[in-house]
C-alpha positions in Angstrom: 39.3 100.8 6.7 35.6 99.9 7.3 33.4 98.2 4.9 29.9 99.0 4.5 27.3 96.7 3.2 25.3 97.8 -0.2 21.8 98.6 0.6 19.9 97.1 -2.2 16.9 99.2 -1.7 18.6 102.6 -1.5 20.7 101.6 -4.6 17.4 100.4 -7.1 15.7 103.2 -6.1 18.6 105.7 -6.7 18.6 103.9 -9.9 15.2 105.8 -11.0 16.7 109.2 -11.0 18.0 110.4 -14.2 15.3 108.6 -16.2 12.2 110.3 -15.0 10.7 111.0 -17.8 11.5 107.6 -19.6 9.8 106.0 -16.4 6.6 108.1 -16.7 6.5 107.4 -20.9 6.6 103.6 -19.8 4.4 103.3 -17.0 1.9 106.3 -17.4 -1.1 104.4 -18.6 -0.7 101.3 -16.4 -3.1 100.1 -13.7 -6.0 102.7 -14.2 -8.7 99.5 -13.7 -7.4 98.5 -10.4 -7.2 102.3 -9.0 -10.4 102.6 -10.3 -11.9 99.1 -8.9 -9.6 100.1 -5.4 -11.9 103.3 -5.4 -15.3 101.7 -5.7 -13.7 99.5 -2.7 -13.3 102.1 0.0 -16.0 104.6 1.6 -16.2 108.4 -0.4 -14.2 110.5 0.4 -11.7 108.0 1.8 -8.0 108.4 3.1 -5.3 106.7 0.7 -1.7 106.1 1.2 -0.1 105.6 -2.2 2.8 103.7 -0.8 5.7 104.0 -3.1 3.5 106.7 -5.3 6.8 107.0 -7.5 6.3 110.3 -9.7 2.4 110.3 -8.6 0.8 108.6 -11.5 -2.0 106.8 -9.0 -1.8 109.9 -6.7 -3.2 112.2 -9.1 -5.7 109.4 -10.1 -6.7 108.9 -6.7 -7.3 112.9 -6.0 -9.5 113.2 -9.2 -12.2 110.4 -7.5 -12.5 112.5 -4.5 -9.7 110.4 -2.4 -7.7 112.5 0.4 -4.5 110.9 -0.9 -1.0 111.1 0.7 1.9 110.1 -0.9 5.5 108.3 0.3 8.4 107.5 -1.5 12.3 107.2 -1.3 13.7 108.7 -4.3 13.4 112.4 -3.8 12.9 113.3 -7.6 10.0 111.1 -7.8 8.6 112.9 -4.7 8.9 116.3 -5.8 6.9 115.2 -8.7 4.3 113.6 -7.1 3.7 116.3 -4.3 2.0 118.2 -7.5 -0.6 115.8 -7.2 -0.8 115.3 -3.3 1.3 115.9 -0.6 4.1 113.6 -0.6 6.6 112.6 2.2 10.3 111.3 1.3 10.8 108.2 2.9 11.5 104.8 3.2 8.8 102.1 3.3 10.9 100.0 5.6 9.9 102.5 8.5 6.8 103.6 6.9 4.9 103.5 10.3 7.2 106.3 11.7 5.8 108.8 9.0 1.9 108.6 10.0 -0.2 107.9 12.7 -2.1 104.5 13.4 -5.1 103.6 12.0 -4.9 106.9 9.3 -5.9 105.2 6.2 -9.1 103.5 5.2 -6.8 102.2 2.4 -3.2 101.8 1.4 -2.1 101.6 -2.3 1.2 99.6 -2.8 1.5 99.2 -6.7 5.0 97.6 -7.5 6.6 99.6 -4.2 7.7 96.6 -2.4 9.8 94.8 -5.5 12.9 96.0 -4.0 12.8 94.8 -0.8 13.6 91.5 0.5 10.9 88.9 1.6 11.4 89.5 5.2 11.4 93.8 4.6 8.4 93.6 2.8 6.7 91.2 5.7 7.5 94.0 8.0 6.3 96.7 5.9 3.0 94.7 5.6 2.4 94.7 9.1 3.3 98.3 9.5 0.7 99.0 6.6 -1.6 97.0 8.7 -0.9 99.2 11.8 -1.5 102.1 9.5 -4.8 101.1 8.1 -8.2 101.5 10.6 -10.4 98.6 11.2 -11.9 97.8 7.8 -9.3 99.4 6.0 -8.4 98.1 2.7 -5.0 96.9 1.1 -3.6 96.5 -2.6 -0.2 95.6 -3.1 1.6 93.6 -6.1 5.0 92.1 -6.5 7.2 90.1 -8.8 6.1 86.5 -9.4 8.5 85.7 -12.4 12.2 85.8 -12.9 14.9 85.2 -10.2 15.6 87.1 -7.2 18.6 89.2 -7.3 20.5 92.0 -9.5 19.0 92.5 -12.6 21.0 95.0 -15.0 18.1 97.3 -16.9 18.9 99.9 -19.9 18.2 102.6 -17.1 20.1 101.2 -14.0 21.0 98.1 -11.8 18.3 97.0 -9.5 17.5 94.2 -7.0 14.0 92.3 -7.3 12.3 89.8 -5.2 10.6 87.1 -7.1 7.4 86.0 -4.9 5.6 82.6 -5.1 2.3 83.7 -5.5 1.2 81.8 -2.4 4.1 83.4 -0.3 3.0 86.8 -0.7 -0.4 86.2 0.1 0.2 84.1 3.1 2.7 87.3 4.3 -0.3 89.3 3.9 -2.6 87.1 6.0 0.2 87.3 8.4 0.0 91.3 8.7 -3.1 91.4 10.0 -5.1 91.8 6.9 -8.0 88.7 5.5 -6.9 88.1 2.3 -9.9 88.8 -0.2 -8.7 88.2 -3.4 -5.3 86.8 -5.3 -4.9 87.7 -8.5 -1.7 85.5 -10.2 0.3 86.6 -13.5 3.9 88.5 -13.6 2.8 90.3 -10.6 0.8 88.7 -7.8 -1.8 91.1 -6.4 -3.2 90.8 -3.6 -6.4 92.3 -2.2 -7.1 92.2 1.5 -8.7 93.8 3.8 -7.6 94.8 7.9 -8.6 92.7 10.6 -10.7 94.2 13.7 
C-alpha cells in the first residue's frame, strides 16, 4: 500500500467548508482601512488580484472603489461566493502564475492568504506575485507573526499555520523582486511593497 503525504494547505483550506457563514460573520468587518489605503496607493481604475480572496469581502470593496478586480481561492465554496462580487478562479496560490498573465496587475492583495503555506512555499508564491505585477505595481501581504508553526485545532476545523518572524517575512518579500516600503508589526506582520523595475 502506498502512503500519501498529507498536504497541510489543502487540509487547512478544506476546513473552511461547512463554516462559511460563521467565517463571514467573524471576519466581514475587518481590514476596511487597509483596503482603502491600498486603493489610494494605486492608479485610478487599477487592475487588482485578490490572492486568496476567501468569500469575497475585499473583492467587493475593491470593485466598489473602481478597481478592475479578480479573485483566486483554493476553496470552491469561497470562490463561488466571491464570484458574485468579481470574476474569481478556483486555484492554488502555489501555482498562481499559471492562472494569469505576466505583468497583468497593478496591485496584488494577499491578506492572510499565505498563512497555511510553509516558508518555502510562501517565498515561491511571493516570487510569482512579483512576476504578475507590472513594473511599479504594488503588493500588500500579511502573515501570522504570533504562536507556533504547526497544526492548530480550532472550533471549526484543524489547520496548519506558519508563524513568521517579522524581519524574515519582509526579507522574503524583498527577495521576490519587490522593494519593501513599509512593515507593520503586530499579531500579523504586514508588508507593503512595490515591484522593482
